[in-house]
N, C-alpha and C positions, 0 to 999 in steps of 0.2 A: 470642400474646404480647401482654401488656397494657402499653400505654405510659403514662408518667406524664402527668397532665393539666397544663394550662397553668399553673395556680396553683402546683403543686408545682415545676415547672421554673423559674418566676419566682423562687420563694424560694431555690432552689438557686443560680440565677444571681447574685442579689444577695448571697448569702452568700459565694460565691467572690470576687465583686468586692470585698466588704468585707475579706476576708482579704488580697487583693492590695494594697489601699490601706493597710491597717494595716502590712503588711510593708514597703511602700515608705516609709511615714513612719518606721518604726523604724530602717530602714537609711539614712535621709537621702537615699534615691534614688541612692546611689552604687553603681556597678559591678554592676548586675543582681542586687542582693540578696546578693552573695557575703559581704557583711559579716555576714549572719545566721549564717554557718557559722564565723566566727572563734572564738567561744568553744570550739568543739569541735576545730578543726584547727590553731589558732595560739595560742601562749601568749606569745611575746615580740613586741615591736614589729617586729622584722625579719621574723619569720615572718608577721605580719599583712600587712606590705607585700608580701611575696612572694605570699601568697594573693590579695590584691587585684589585683596586677599580672598574674595568670594570665588574668584576664578582660579586661584592658586592650586587647589587639589587636582585640577584637570588639565593644567597647562604648565609645563616645566621647560619648554624649549628655549625660552628667551631669558632665563634667569642669569643674572650676573652677580656672583657671590663675592663679597668682600669678607675675608676670614682674618680676624685679628688674632695672631698667635701662630708661631711656626713650630709648635711642639707636636707630640704624637697625634693628638686629636685633630689639630689643625691640618696636618698632612693627610691623615686618613680621610677626612671629610673633603679635602681639596681634590684628591684623586677620585673619590666616589662621585662627586658632582661633575667633574670635568668629563668623566666617562658616561654620565647621563646626558651630556650635551650642553651643559651650562658653561659659562665663562667663569673663571675663578682667578682671584688675586689674593695672595697670602701676604700679610703685612706683619713683620716681626721686628720688635724693638732691638733685638740683638742679632744672633746668628740662628739659622734654622737648626733645630735640635742642638742648641748651644752647648749642652754639657758633653755631647759625644765628640769623638775624634773626627776631624774634618775629612780624612781619607775614607772613612766609612760612610759619612753622611753625603758627600758630594755625588756619588752615583745615584742616590735617591733623588736629590734635587735635579740632577741632569735628566733623569727619567721623567719626572713630573713636568719639567720644562718642555721636553719633547712632546708631551701630550697636550701642552697648551697652558699650563699653570704659570702665572706671572708672579715672581717673587720680589718683595721689597725687604731687604735686610738692613739692620741698623737704622730703621726708619723712626723718625721723630713724629709721632702721631699728635697733631695739633687739635683736631676736632673731628667729630662725627655728627652729622645732622641730617634731618629729613628735609629735602628740598623738592616740594611738589610730589612727584611720583617716585623720586629717586633718593637713595641714600648716598650722601657725599662725604667722603673721608678726605681730610686735608693732612698731608704728611710732607715734610720737607718743602713746604710752600707749594705743593702740587696737589690739585684736586682730582680725586678718583671717584667715579660714580658707579653705583650698582643698584640692583633691585632687592638684594637680600644681604643681611649682615649676620655673621656668626662670630661670637666672641669666644675664643678658645685660648684665653691668655692665662689660664691657671685655675685652680680649684680653691674653694673656701668651704670648710665644713659647715653644714646647716645645724648650728648648735644654739641658735637664739631661742629663748623661751624654755630651755631645759632646766633652768634653776641650778646651774652649775655652781654659782657662788654660794647658794644656800647649802649645797651638798658638799662643799669643800673640794671641788674638782678644779684643778688648775687648767687654764686654757690660754691660747694666744688668739690673735685676730683671725687665724686660719685653721686652727686645729686644737684638739684636746691634748694636753701634755701628759705623757706617760714615761715610766722608766723602761728599762730593757725587758722587764717581765710584763709590760703592757698594763701595769697597775698605775692608777692615777694617785693624786695626793690623798684622796680618800681610799684607804687600804681595802675597803669593801667594794670598790668599783674599778672595773677594768674597761679599757676601750680598745677597739680594733677596727681595722678596715679604713674606710674613707675619712672617718672623723679624726684619725691620727695623722701625724706629720708624714709618715713613710708608708701609708697603706693605700695609696690611690690607684690600686689595680685589683682585679678579681683574684688573681693568684696570691697577691700579698695578703688580702683579707683571709683567704683560706689558710695561709701560713700562720697568720695571727691567731686564727681559731684553734689551730693545733697547739700553739704555745699556751693559750689560756686554758684549754681542756686539761693539759698536763699539769698546769699549776693549780687549778681549782679542784679537779677530781682526784688526782693522784699525788697532790702535795709535792710536786717536783719543783725545782728551781729553774725551770726552762726560761731561756732568754732569747729574744728576737735579735737577729743580726741583719742590719740593712744591707750589708755586703753580699748576702746570699739571695737577695730578691732580684730576679732578672727584670730587665726593662725590654719592652718589645714595641715595635711600630709596624702595624699590619698594612703597609703599603706594598706596592709591587714596583720596585724591589722591597723585600721585607728586611727589617733590621732587628737585631737582638743584642743585648749586652748584659753581662753579669760582672760584678766587681768593679775594679778601678779602670778608668780609661788610661791610655798611654800618658796623657798630659797629667792626670791626677797622680799616677804612679811616679812620674818624674819629679813632681812637686814634693811628694812624700819622702822619697829616698834618692832618686837620681840614678842609682846603680841598678838598672833594669836591662832586660833583654827582650826585644820585640821580634816575634816570629810571625811570618805571614805566608798565606798560600791562596792564590787566586782560583776561582772556579774555572777560569780559562784553561787551567792545567789539570782539570778533573775530567776523567773519561766519560762519566755519566752526564755531566753538564755539557760536554762537547757533543755527545750523542743526541741529547735532547735540544741542542742548539739554545741553551739557556746558560750562557757563560758569564753573565755580568755579576760582579760582586767578588767578595773575598772574605777570608777569616783572618783575624789578628789576635794573637795571644801575647799578653804581657806577663813576664815572670821575673823572679830574681835570678841572679847568676847561678844559683843552686837549683833552679827548676821549680821553685814554689810558684804556683799560679796566682797572680794578682788580679787579672781581669781578662775577659774574652769578649770580643766584639765580632759580629758576623753581619754582613750585608749580602742578600741574595735570596733566591727562592728557598723557602723552608727554613729560614734563619732561626726562628724561635724553636723549631723542632730540633735542629742541630745543636742547640745550646744545652740540651738536657744532660749529656754525659759530662759536660764541663761543670754544670751546677752540682752534679753528684760528686765530682772530683774535689771541688772547692769545699763542699759541705763536710767531706771526710778528710780534708787536709791532705789529699793525695798530691804527689808531685807530677810533673809533666811526664815522667817515665811511665806512669800508669796508663796514660792515654796512648803513648808511643807503643806500649806493649800489647795492646788489644788487637784482636783479629776482626776486621770488618769485612762484610761481603763486598764482592766486586762484581759489577761496577755500581757504586752508590755515591751519592753526594756526601755521605758521612765520612768518606775517605779523607776529606780535606782536614778533618780534625787530627787524624793519625799522621797525615803528611806534615802538618804544621808542627806537631810535637816531635816527629822524627827529624825534621829540619833543624830543630834546636840542638839535637845531639849530633847530627851530621856535621854541623859547623865545627863542633868540638873535635869530632873524630878526625877531621881532615885539617886540623890546625897544625902549624909547624911543630909544636911540642909533641902532639900525638904521633905525628909521622916519625919523629925521632925515636919515640918510645917503641913503636911497632918495628922500626928498623933494628933497634937494639935487641928486642925479643927474638927477632928472626935468627939471630946468631946461635940461639939455644935449641933450634929445631933439630930433630934427628934426621 
């Protein structure tokens, strides 16, 4: 048997490689070249989408995700897909995590941007349509195309067909209406969790369940407080917040004190080379805790002592007085609380008081 010589094999190899590259370019690299078959197996847009989706479960490498909404779900999905190798664009009508303070949100946006996520803030979305094999979103007169679309622009309770009108249960276009005890207008019916206005998280639903159990089984007059429900975004960097943001606190009273501590000044974070992020605590001048926000590794876990303090109406002195193990990231809470009192201790007034008291020493 006579084998082909090296020169012939080399020509055949480069010819095959050329065919593959041309095919990849023609099909835009989507879905393992399935698009090349579309003229023969699919005539309508629906049929084309079905044909392309048949390969979806086994090929993810060339996905281009358009995510509508820059809230918690949008950011979490954006980072998940960018780390799986997809391209991701996040489109937000307002600001990313618009309710939260900018100084805590920006490190998250910066981190995702470094990983390759593209952000459009204050975007005016004009249309989203299927064009051949691609999804095309038009915003601010600019067309952006992708292979997949994720709508993460908010939640609406699935309450259609429940007969709420007949049952005398009040509701809006997004949720069932309840009072602070989670009772609806029909006194025999309670609502909790995702179907309510403030229950769109697992931990909020668990909190609601506790309120209802106390009211139904033990005839207590327990009431839910939205101020005690933490908010968390499980990106890397992680974000967590409880209570009022700095902006909300200023809008309500204006007379507040903001205390901060960066992880860059935490020995455990320095040792772990994980120094991005910070903690911010908003209080009254008397030390009442109004809100706490944390950005960084383990932010949601670090929020727990603050949730306890706020639920028990403890002042900042309770956090400043605890003893925490060294070195741990939890020290940032104590350092932030201590910083509040340190600034008072070394104020001109306190220095004069200390100087006056020194005259009475033996």
